[in-house]
N, C-alpha and C positions, 0 to 999 in steps of 0.2 A: 318549474324549478327557478329561483330569484338568478341572477350571474353572482357569481362568487368574486367581485376586483379583487385582485390582486394584493393594490396599495393600500384598500380597505379592509382586508381579511385580518390583519393583524395589528396590533396595537406595537406600531413601528419603538417609537420611544420607550417603552418596556423592555421591547425586543435587546435593543441597545444597552439598555440599562443592566438585564441581566448576562451577555452572551458579547459585553465590549469586546469591539474591533479595534486596531492597532492606532492612535501610541496609547489607549485608554490599558489595555489589557497589559501589559507591563506593572504599572501602578498598581494594577486592581489586584494580582494575584501578590506582590510584593506584599501591599497592605493585610493580607489575606493569612491571619493563622493558620495553622495545622489543622487545630479544634472547630474553627472557622470554617476551615473548607470541606472538612467531615463533615458538620452540621449543614454544607450548604450540598452537597451530592445526595447525603444521604435525604432531605426534602425532595429532593426533583426524583432520586430514583423512587419514592413512597407514589409519588406524582404518577410517574411512570407504571408502575405494579398497579393501580389503582384503576389504570385506563387499562392495564394488559389483560385484566380477569373480566372487562367487556369483549375482549376480541377470541374468538375458537377456539383459534390456533392454543393459544396460551392457556383458558381456561380448561379446555380437556388433557391438554399434557399434564398441566399444575393438579387439577383434580386424579388425574390417574399415576400421579405420583406421592398421592394421599394428603393433598392440602387443601386447603378453602380460603375463601374471604378472610382477611384479618392473622392468619396464619405469621405471614411477612409482614412484621413490626420497620422495618430500617433497612440498610445496610448489615446489622449485625447477624440477620436473619438468611441473607444473600447465598449459602451455600443450601442450604433450604429446597433453591428453588433448580430443575434438573436446568444444562446447557443444553443447548443444541448445534446443528452444525448445519452446514449448506445442500447435505442430503436430506435433513427435513423441512426445509424449506421448498426443495424441490419435490418431493413428497405431497406438500402441501399442496401444491400449483396446482400439482397430477390429480388431485381427488379432488380439487375444488377450484375449477378452473375459473378464469382465465390467470388471475393471482394468486390465488391461496387462500384459506381461514386467515392467515394473518395480517392482509388486505386485501378483501372485496368489498370489508364494512364502508371504508375508506370511499370507493368510487358509489359505493350505492348513498350513503347520503351527501355526497361534492357538499360539502361544508364550506370548503375552501379549496381555492386552485391546487388540479396534480399532474402533475412530468414525470411519464415512463420514463427511464433508465434501466438500465441491465447488466447482468453480470456472468459471468462461464459465455457460454454457448459454444464451447469446440467440440461436443457433442450435441444436437438436438437444438432443442431451441434456448434462445439464451432467458436467464433470471432475472425477470423481472420485479423490478421495486417501485411503488409510488414516493412520490417525495413533495410534500407538502411547500405551501410559502417556508416555515419556521424550520422543516428541515434542510431546504434546499438555500437556504442564506444561514441556517447555523454552519455549515459545509463551508460555503466562502466565505464565511467571518474565520473560521479555523486556517484557511488558507491564506487569506489576508496578512493574519496573525506570524503565519513563515514566510510570508514576502518581506514584510519588515522587519523581521528578522534577522533574514539575511541579507539586508545592506538595499532591499528595496524603497524609493524616496520616491514621492510625486514626480509627473511627471516622466517617470522613467518608462521607457517600452521596454512590456512580455512578450516576448516571445514563444508561441504556448504549442509547442510540435507532436500536441496530440491535435486529433478529430475531435470536434464536437460532435459526437455522436450519441450510439446507447450508453456508449461506456461516458461516465460522467467525471474524468477526472479532467479533463480542457474545459468542460460546466464550469467547470468550482473553480478552475483559473479564471478565466472571463469574468466570471461574475465577481470573486473575488480582487480583481485587478483594476473593475470599473464602477464598481457600487463600494467597497470599503476598505480601498486600500489607495486610491488616487492615482494609482501605474494605468497604460493605457494596455488593452490586449492588443495583441497583433497575432490573431487564431490564422497560420497557417496550414497547421495541422502536421498528418503525417510525411514523411517521404513518398507516399502514395500520392497525397496530393496535391503538395507542395512539393516538385524538387529537390533535390537536396542542395542543390547546384543556387537553385532559384531561394532557397531559402536562406543560403549566405551573404546573395547579391543584396535581399531584403534588408537582413542585419547589415548590411554594411552602411546601405544606400537612406537608411529608416533611421537607424542609430539603436539597433536593440539595446537595450542594458542587461533584461534576464532574460533569461531559458527556463522554459518547462517540459521536461526529453528526459526518458530513459536512458540513461547513462549508454548503453549500446549504441543507440542513434547518435549521441552525440561523437562518440568515439567515427561513426559512420561520418558525419559531417568533417569530422576536423581531417579527413582521410582524402575527402572530396575539396573541401581546400588548400591539401597540398597536391594534390591533380590538377586544381584549377590555379595554381598558382596567389593563392590570398592566404598572406600575414595574419592569422587570428590573433595575433596582439596586436599588428600594428591598423590591419583596416577595419579593425572592429572594435566596436569599443561595450564590448563584454563587463562586466560588473560581477555579475554572478549565473549560476549553474544550480537552480533548484531541479531535484533529483530522487532518484532510487535507485541506490549501487545495492540493493542485496546483498549476498553473502561476501562481505569485502573486508573483511576482519582484520587484515594484514594491511590494508590501505591501496592495495595496485592498481584499481579499479578508481579509484580516487586519484590518485598520483597521476596516472595517466594523461585523464582530463583536465586535471589543473595544470600539469604543466604544456598539455595542448593548448591549451584557450587561454589561460596565461589570468585564471580568475578563483578565487575560492568556488567550491564545488559545498552543496548542503543535500547530505542526507536527508529524506524520510521516509514518513510510515503510515500508511494507510489502506481504509477497504471501504468499498463501493458504500454498503448499506452505514455505515457512519462515521465516513468520513478521513479527515487527514487527522489520527491518533496523537501522532508525534511528528515534531518537525526537527531539525540541529538546527543552531545559532551561531555567529561568528565565534565564539568559545570551543565550539564542537566539541565539546564533551556531552557524546548522549545526545541521544532526544527529550523534548520540552513533551511530557502530555499534557494538550488541550484537557487539563483537567475539570473545569465545571461543565462540559460535554461532553467523558467518556471517562467508566470509571474499570479496571482494570486489574483483571484476576491470573493468576499464572497457576494451571495447573497442570502435574507429573500426566504428562502423555501418555498409559497407558494405566494406572488407578483412576484419574481426574482428580485427583488427593488437590488441596492449595497450598504452592509450595510459597516460601517462606523471600525474602529480598536479597534478588541477586542470584537465584539458583532460574537455570531454564526450562524454558515449558511450552505447553501451551497457548499462548493469547486468548483469553476469554473477556469479550469487551459485553457492557452494557453502555448504550445513548442514555445518556441523560438528558436530550433537548426533543427529544423526536418522539414525538405519537402517531404518525404517519407513515410506514407501521412501528409500532413501540418495537425495542432489539434489549431483549433482555438474558443476561445471559448469553450472547455469541459467541462459542470454542472457534476459532479461526483457522485453526490448527498449523498455526504460524508459529513457529518458537522463537519465543523472543524471552527477555528478561528483564524484573523492572531495578528500578533505585532509590531508595527513600528523595523524600520528597529537598527539595536544598535549594539555597539561592545562587545561582548562579552569576558566574561576572557580565554578564549581559543585565543583570536586573530580572527576569524573571526569577520569579519562585515555584517550579513544578514537580513534581515526578516526572523521574527521568525514566528513558524507556533504553535499552541499545539497539543496535541496529541489527534486522533481519539471518536468522540465524538461520533457514531451513523452512521447508512444511514437511508436518507431521505425515499428511498424506499422501505426500513424494517418497517417504520413507520405503527405503529397498533392502529383504534380509537375505543376505547372502549368508550364507555357511555360520548362522545364528549370528550375525554382527551388522546389527541398523546401519543403513548405508544411507544418508541423505546426498542425493545426487548433485545439490548447490551447492555443497561446501567441496567441491571441485574448483570453484570462480578464482577466488584464489594463487590456489596453484598457476591454473592457465594464464591468468592474466599477467604472475607474476614473472612470467617467459617471456624474452624478448622473441622467445621466434617462432610465436605462435599467433596469429589474431585476437586472443584472448577467446572464441567460440568456439564452442562445444557441445555436448549432445549425449548424453549418456542415454545409452539403448541395453533394455534389460529383455530378455529372451530364454524359452527353456530348451537346452540341448541332452539329446539323449532319448531312450526312449524307457521304460517300465521305472522297474530299478536301480537302473543307471540314471535316468535321467536328474537334471539339474540345474537350478537359475547361473545364470552367467548374464555378468554384466560387461561392455563393450565402451569404450570412452572412445569417440570421436572428437576428433581436436585438428583443427585448422594451425595450417603451418602459414607463415610467408615465404618459405620456401627457402629447399636448402639444408643439408644433415640433419635428414630425416629420420636417421638409423639410430642417432644418439640423443634425438629429440623423444624419439620414442621412448626409447630403455631411460630416458630420466626422469617421463612421466610415469612408466610405469614406477617408478622407485617411490616418487612422490606421492601420486595418488595412494598407495600403499599404507602410506605414513597418517593422508588426510583421512581416509575410508576406514584402517584398519582391519582392510581387508583384500587382498591381492584382487587386482581386475585389467582385463586385456584392454592395451591399446592400441586405433587404428588412427595413423596420422592422413588427413587427408587434405586435400589443397583450398585454396583460401576462397571463400567466397561456397562453398557447397553443400554448408551447410543449413543456410537459409531457408532453403523450403519446408524445414520442419522444424526449424527453432521459431518461424516467424521473423527474424530481424528485418526493419526495418517496413514494416506492417503496422501495424493497427494492435494495440494489446503488448499482457509482457511479454517478454521473450521463453520460451518453453525452453528447458533444458533434461526433459527426461520423455523416452518414448518406449512405452510400454509392449512389449512383440508377445508377450504371454497366453 
């Protein structure tokens, strides 16, 4: 087979024109009318659908839903296509290993260079995703747009505290910095790879301007700095933090990080397969959607019906740029809401996306009430007596007809006044959840084994023992 050389595998001038990196992205989106954006999205959607008919995963699912080629003529017909979830992808991989009916075609053809990244893996093998150069560099451009909008400048050092591993956030960040926005990536990895004290020493000595990190790890770095006598404001040159705040509706985690680091904190939202769907700019007015690479729908979490602007529901994403593999109507089970496209104070004109509101697949039914464990974040992080760390444990108590499901929320304390904190948390979480839960106050640092705090990947907030 002919070797598919990376830099000759794509018409790169055309690629850059189609998916403008910064600073051209701002002017390109500002100049694009709403009708023009719709036409662009429609064109790319039709191309992805045409490609997907040749992919067994989609062809079989769509025909089972009564569709034939030509039935979906554009975005106006998108709801004819059934959604899919990560469970469908797992089943596809199990049925047709190693990469599933949605991806095996790419490895067989090997028409372009391919890279394997993965998502999940908390039980069993992780879920692999193949990337060709368009998918890879497209996601990098998404990140580059975010760094630019958040104050990153040419020559700035960007310290990336996620490891270049099977997960792809660190790879996207370092590729974005080096290929598409002139920043200098410093790939320290997580605290497991580079100890927190050394992370801070490197930032001080080498002049880190921006950080890519989960919010929880930036808290750990701030606590480490306090212990080591490092003044984050005086000794470091931090300009911005690119992070993922989770359910931070009241802004407690953002304020904690901003106060500690003395810089702006920017929320972002992305997925392994589709990339950085939305990013915050310096106006801090919701997240800008990368409208030319992702088409968003919000679906009712129970019925699947598509909801209007401003209504919260499951985020359903269609990738407009990637063909290996196509991603069409992927129900991410993340609760979000969208806002109509508008011109922002930063100059960008995009659809807007709310911050993260929770996960449908983490929803627990307690006494006929839907409870989302991550909605405890605002309550816990907003109380200075806690470390901000918590874990929701769901278990079945009792037997037979007397059995019931119970949620225990373990909350780390900074020490002292445990009884008062426990009573206050019972009341506040009752309000947040809409149902009473048990609260257990535990020592600082005791939950890291279960939550994964300080390690690789997202922090876990639900332990289901049922």
